[in-house]
C-alpha positions in Angstrom: -183.9 60.5 302.7 -180.4 60.0 301.2 -179.0 62.0 304.1 -180.3 59.2 306.6 -179.3 56.2 304.7 -175.7 58.1 304.3 -175.3 58.4 308.4 -177.0 55.2 309.2 -174.6 53.3 306.8 -171.4 55.3 308.2 -172.4 54.3 311.9 -172.8 51.2 311.1 -169.8 50.5 308.9 -167.9 52.4 311.9 -169.6 50.1 314.8 -168.8 47.0 313.0 -165.1 47.9 312.2 -164.6 49.1 315.9 -165.7 46.0 317.0 -163.3 43.7 314.7 -160.4 46.1 316.1 -161.8 45.2 319.6 -161.5 41.5 318.9 -158.4 40.8 316.6 -156.0 43.6 317.0 -156.5 44.9 320.5 -157.2 41.0 321.6 -160.0 42.0 324.3 -162.1 39.0 324.5 -165.9 38.2 323.8 -168.5 37.8 326.7 -168.5 34.3 328.3 -171.9 33.6 326.9 -172.6 33.8 323.0 -176.0 34.7 323.5 -175.4 37.7 325.9 -172.7 38.7 323.1 -174.8 38.8 320.3 -177.6 40.9 322.1 -175.2 43.1 323.2 -173.5 44.0 320.3 -177.7 44.2 319.0 -178.8 46.6 321.0 -175.4 48.6 321.4 -176.0 49.1 317.3 -179.5 50.3 317.7 -178.9 52.6 320.3 -176.1 54.4 318.1 -178.6 54.2 315.0 -181.2 55.8 317.5 -178.8 58.4 318.7 -178.2 59.1 315.0 -181.5 59.5 313.9 -182.7 61.8 317.0 -179.5 63.8 317.9 -176.8 63.7 314.7 -173.9 61.5 313.9 -171.6 63.0 316.7 -174.1 61.8 319.5 -173.9 58.3 317.7 -170.3 58.0 317.8 -170.7 59.3 321.8 -172.9 56.2 322.1 -170.4 54.3 320.2 -167.9 54.8 322.2 -169.9 54.6 325.5 -170.9 50.7 324.3 -167.7 50.3 323.5 -166.3 51.2 326.9 -169.1 49.6 328.5 -168.1 45.9 326.5 -164.5 46.5 327.2 -165.6 46.9 330.9 -167.7 43.9 331.2 -165.0 41.4 329.5 -162.2 42.2 331.8 -160.6 40.5 335.0 -160.5 42.4 338.0 -161.9 46.1 338.9 -158.2 47.9 338.1 -157.7 46.3 335.0 -161.3 46.8 333.8 -161.3 50.6 334.5 -157.7 50.7 333.0 -158.6 49.2 330.0 -161.5 51.2 329.1 -159.3 53.8 328.2 -158.8 51.7 325.2 -161.8 52.8 323.4 -160.0 55.9 322.5 -157.2 54.3 320.7 -159.6 51.6 319.0 -161.9 54.6 317.8 -159.1 56.6 316.6 -157.6 53.6 314.7 -161.3 53.2 313.2 -161.0 57.0 312.0 -157.7 56.5 310.8 -158.9 53.5 308.4 -162.1 54.9 307.1 -161.8 58.8 307.1 -159.1 59.1 304.9 -160.7 56.8 302.1 -164.0 58.5 302.6 -162.7 62.2 302.9 -159.6 62.7 301.0 -161.2 62.1 297.2 -164.0 64.6 298.5 -162.0 66.8 299.3 -159.2 66.9 296.5 -162.3 66.5 293.8 -164.3 69.6 295.4 -167.4 67.4 295.7 -170.6 69.1 296.7 -172.9 67.6 299.4 -174.8 65.4 297.3 -172.3 64.2 295.3 -169.7 63.6 298.4 -172.5 61.4 300.2 -173.2 59.2 297.1 -169.3 58.7 296.9 -169.3 57.9 300.8 -172.3 55.9 300.5 -170.7 54.1 297.7 -167.8 53.3 299.6 -169.5 52.2 302.9 -172.0 50.1 301.0 -169.0 48.2 299.5 -167.2 47.8 303.1 -170.6 46.6 304.6 -170.6 44.1 301.5 -167.3 42.8 302.4 -168.0 42.9 306.4 -170.9 40.5 305.3 -168.9 38.2 303.4 -166.2 38.3 305.8 -169.1 37.1 308.4 -171.3 34.6 306.3 -168.6 32.9 303.9 -165.5 33.9 305.9 -165.8 31.2 308.1 -162.0 29.8 307.4 -161.0 33.0 307.1 -162.3 34.3 310.9 -161.3 30.5 312.2 -157.4 31.5 311.1 -157.8 34.9 312.4 -158.7 33.4 315.9 -156.2 30.6 315.9 -153.4 33.0 314.9 -154.6 35.3 318.0 -154.6 32.6 320.1 -151.1 31.9 319.6 -149.8 35.1 321.2 -150.4 38.0 323.6 -149.5 41.5 322.4 -145.8 42.8 323.3 -145.7 45.5 325.6 -144.1 47.8 322.4 -147.1 46.6 320.3 -150.0 47.4 323.1 -147.7 51.3 323.6 -147.5 51.7 319.5 -151.5 51.1 319.3 -152.4 53.2 321.9 -150.4 56.0 320.7 -151.2 55.5 317.1 -155.0 55.1 317.8 -155.0 58.6 320.1 -153.2 60.4 317.3 -155.8 58.7 315.0 -158.3 60.1 316.9 -156.8 63.9 317.7 -155.8 64.1 314.1 -157.9 62.3 311.3 -161.2 64.1 312.1 -160.7 67.8 312.0 -160.3 67.4 308.1 -164.3 66.9 308.2 -164.7 70.3 309.5 -162.9 72.5 306.4 -165.9 73.1 304.8 -167.1 75.5 307.5 -164.2 77.6 307.0 -165.0 80.7 305.1 -162.0 82.3 304.1 -160.6 80.6 300.8 -157.4 80.5 301.1 -157.0 79.2 304.9 -159.3 76.5 303.8 -156.9 75.5 301.1 -154.4 75.4 303.5 -156.4 73.1 305.8 -157.7 70.9 302.8 -153.9 70.5 301.9 -152.6 69.9 305.7 -156.1 67.4 306.1 -155.1 65.3 303.3 -151.6 64.8 304.1 -152.5 64.1 308.1 -155.3 61.8 306.7 -152.9 59.8 304.2 -150.3 59.4 306.7 -152.7 58.6 309.5 -154.1 55.6 307.1 -150.7 54.2 305.8 -149.4 54.1 309.5 -152.5 52.5 310.8 -152.8 50.1 308.2 -148.9 49.1 308.7 -149.5 48.7 312.5 -152.2 46.5 311.8 -150.4 44.5 309.3 -147.7 44.0 311.7 -149.8 42.4 314.6 -151.4 40.4 312.1 -148.2 39.1 310.5 -147.1 38.8 314.5 -150.1 36.9 315.1 -149.1 34.5 312.5 -145.5 33.9 313.3 -146.6 33.1 316.6 -149.4 30.5 315.4 -146.9 28.9 313.1 -144.0 28.6 316.1 -147.2 27.2 317.8 -147.4 24.2 315.6 -144.0 23.6 315.0 -143.4 23.4 318.6 -146.4 20.9 318.7 -144.7 19.1 315.9 -141.4 18.9 317.9 -143.5 17.5 320.9 -145.0 15.2 319.0 -141.7 13.9 317.6 -140.7 13.6 321.1 -143.4 11.3 322.3 -142.8 9.1 319.1 -139.1 9.4 320.3 -139.6 8.2 323.6 -142.6 5.7 322.6 -139.8 3.8 320.4 -137.5 3.9 323.5 -140.3 2.4 325.6 -140.9 -0.2 323.5 -137.6 -1.4 323.2 -138.2 -2.1 326.8 -141.2 -4.5 327.1 -141.5 -3.6 330.8 -142.6 -0.2 330.8 -146.0 -0.2 328.7 -147.5 3.4 329.6 -144.5 4.6 331.9 -143.7 7.6 329.9 -147.3 9.1 329.5 -148.2 8.4 333.5 -145.1 9.8 335.0 -145.4 13.0 332.6 -149.3 13.3 333.9 -147.5 12.7 337.6 -144.9 15.5 336.7 -147.7 18.0 336.0 -150.2 17.4 338.8 -146.9 17.7 341.4 -145.9 20.8 339.8 -149.0 22.3 339.8 -149.5 21.4 343.7 -146.6 23.0 344.7 -147.5 26.0 342.6 -150.8 26.3 344.4 -148.7 25.7 347.4 -146.4 28.5 346.7 -143.1 26.2 346.9 -140.1 27.1 345.0 -142.2 29.9 343.3 -139.1 31.5 341.9 -138.5 28.3 339.5 -142.2 27.1 339.1 -143.9 29.2 336.8 -145.9 28.6 334.1 -143.4 28.5 331.2 -141.4 26.3 333.7 -144.1 23.8 334.0 -145.0 23.7 330.3 -141.3 23.1 329.7 -141.1 20.1 332.1 -144.2 18.2 330.7 -143.0 18.0 327.2 -139.4 17.3 328.2 -140.8 14.7 330.8 -141.2 11.7 328.1 -137.5 12.0 327.5 -136.1 11.2 331.0 -135.3 7.7 329.7 -134.2 8.2 326.4 -130.7 6.8 327.3 -132.0 3.6 327.3 -131.5 3.5 323.3 -128.1 2.7 324.2 -128.7 0.2 326.9 -128.1 -3.4 325.5 -131.1 -5.6 324.8 -129.6 -8.4 326.7 -129.6 -6.1 330.1 -133.1 -3.8 329.0 -135.0 -7.1 328.5 -133.6 -9.3 331.0 -136.0 -11.7 332.6 -135.6 -11.2 336.2 -133.0 -9.0 338.7 -129.9 -7.6 337.3 -126.6 -8.5 338.9 -124.2 -6.0 339.9 -122.1 -6.1 336.5 -125.8 -5.2 334.5 -127.0 -2.9 337.1 -124.0 -0.4 336.4 -124.5 -1.1 333.1 -128.4 -0.2 333.3 -127.0 2.8 335.4 -125.5 4.7 332.4 -128.7 5.5 331.0 -128.5 8.9 332.7 -125.2 9.8 331.6 -126.0 8.3 328.1 -129.2 10.1 328.0 -127.5 13.7 329.0 -125.1 13.1 326.0 -128.0 12.4 323.6 -129.9 15.4 324.5 -127.2 17.7 324.8 -126.2 16.6 321.0 -129.6 17.3 320.3 -129.7 20.6 321.7 -126.5 21.5 319.4 -128.0 20.4 316.3 -131.4 22.0 317.0 -130.6 25.5 319.2 -130.9 26.1 322.7 -134.3 26.1 324.0 -135.6 26.0 327.5 -137.5 22.3 327.2 -134.5 21.2 325.8 -132.6 22.4 329.2 -135.0 20.5 331.4 -134.9 17.6 329.3 -131.1 17.3 330.0 -131.3 17.9 333.5 -134.0 15.2 333.8 -132.5 12.7 331.8 -129.5 13.1 333.5 -130.3 13.4 337.2 -133.4 12.0 338.0 -131.8 9.0 339.7 -130.0 11.5 342.2 -130.9 11.1 345.9 -131.9 14.0 348.2 -129.2 12.6 350.2 -126.5 12.4 348.0 -126.6 8.5 347.3 -127.9 8.2 344.1 -126.3 8.5 340.3 -124.5 9.3 338.2 -122.8 12.4 340.4 -123.8 11.6 343.4 -125.5 15.2 343.8 -127.2 16.1 347.0 -130.2 18.1 348.0 -131.1 21.3 345.8 -127.8 20.6 344.0 -130.1 18.4 341.9 -132.2 20.5 339.8 -136.0 20.7 340.7 -137.1 19.1 337.6 -135.4 16.1 338.1 -136.3 16.2 341.6 -139.9 16.1 340.7 -139.3 13.3 338.1 -137.4 10.8 340.3 -140.5 10.8 342.7 -143.2 10.4 339.8 -140.2 7.8 338.4 -140.0 5.7 341.3 -143.9 5.7 342.2 -144.7 4.5 338.4 -142.3 1.8 338.7 -143.5 0.4 342.4 -147.2 0.4 341.0 -146.4 -1.3 337.6 -145.8 -5.1 336.6 -142.6 -6.2 335.9 -140.6 -9.8 335.0 -139.4 -9.9 338.0 -142.2 -8.6 340.2 -146.2 -7.8 340.7 -147.3 -4.5 340.8 -147.3 -3.3 344.2 -150.4 -1.9 345.7 -150.7 2.2 345.4 -151.1 2.3 349.1 -148.0 0.5 349.3 -146.2 3.0 346.9 -147.2 6.3 348.8 -146.0 4.6 351.8 -142.7 4.1 350.3 -142.8 7.6 349.1 -143.1 8.8 352.7 -140.7 7.1 354.4 -138.3 8.0 351.6 -139.1 11.7 352.1 -135.7 13.4 352.9 -133.7 10.7 352.0 -134.5 9.7 348.3 -136.9 12.4 347.4 -136.9 16.5 348.3 -139.4 16.6 351.4 -141.5 19.1 349.6 -142.1 17.5 346.3 -142.9 14.6 348.4 -145.5 16.2 350.3 -146.8 17.5 347.4 -147.2 14.1 345.5 -148.5 12.9 348.8 -151.3 15.6 348.9 -152.1 15.1 345.4 -153.2 11.2 346.3 -156.1 11.5 344.3 -155.6 13.0 341.0 -152.6 10.5 341.0 -154.9 7.5 341.7 -157.1 8.8 338.9 -154.1 9.1 336.2 -152.9 5.8 337.6 -156.5 4.1 336.5 -156.9 6.0 333.2 -153.6 5.2 332.0 -152.8 1.7 333.3 -152.7 -0.7 330.2 -154.9 -3.5 330.8 -154.0 -6.9 329.6 
């Protein structure tokens, strides 16, 4: 009876730890359906226990590997990726061995415990581990949430993946031979195997634990960095709101234009336009930077910024200075905060969103693709929102007329590709306009 409890407890600990490693260290995603996830786990565990009862522990380990391989396959994307990721079951099980076997076997080997005392020791260890895992499951919601948030913020680096695979496979090959030292008849040779197994198992344990701690620390650092970026983004929005509130004509402008930028960028990405530039990072940076495109207005005097009616020539020249002023402000911020991709894009948006495709814009008269892509996208979003918004010197233009102007000025004011993407996203643009337009 003791042997059965011992074997079942060991398989249960191995199974649970393997699944924890799969999720939190190797970052293999869960099944999309939570109920299917739970049923798959319970069924796999039951099959492993059944194999252990009928065929013994080695058969149960094999069944655990088959269950894990099936789980990895079901959660993979694409056949090639699925088949490739199935190989991860070897390092996962290896790391599981590397964590459990040393603490389970080294004391037994060093103290020379017989079968029954060895089983009692291992059973006590398994019991403590199971209690810790149950506490983690039932009372550790805050811990699990922290782990999930940490791992959500990053992907494993290539060197981390490679290290996990190498260490895991080594654990798979080196951690288990010590369990068979009792079968060696020659006492001297058995002593040598015992010593080498203790040393290799201890090294396996330390290396495995170190790698796991490094990965968890990397997850935590990435999560912290994401929180800092969110805080910076919120500060940016607040700064833009302060500036926008100085210009009483432009309520909601920064939020609408930021959404337009995202919509147009995604549409161009779908159509494979400017694919060498429009990657995910570039789009994400534009979404953060877009609210700062008019930050230079902080330097425009209220007598001009809040004037009711159209500008005269002198006032218009003063107003045009907000592009260069915005560039100077953001370059100074970049010196203070350090270089970053979104600040670089913010500088370009602020400086060049009033440049024209045909070279007749300001402040530098750039032409065509000399104008940064982010500024070309912002130009369309900025002009459209200005046209459809009410100003003290004009009424809001109907959206259809504004779309007609964008179409007519494609190739003169606007990059034709950007204008085409904007026009093709008409439905999404109108939805944002309706959602974010402030009502009196």
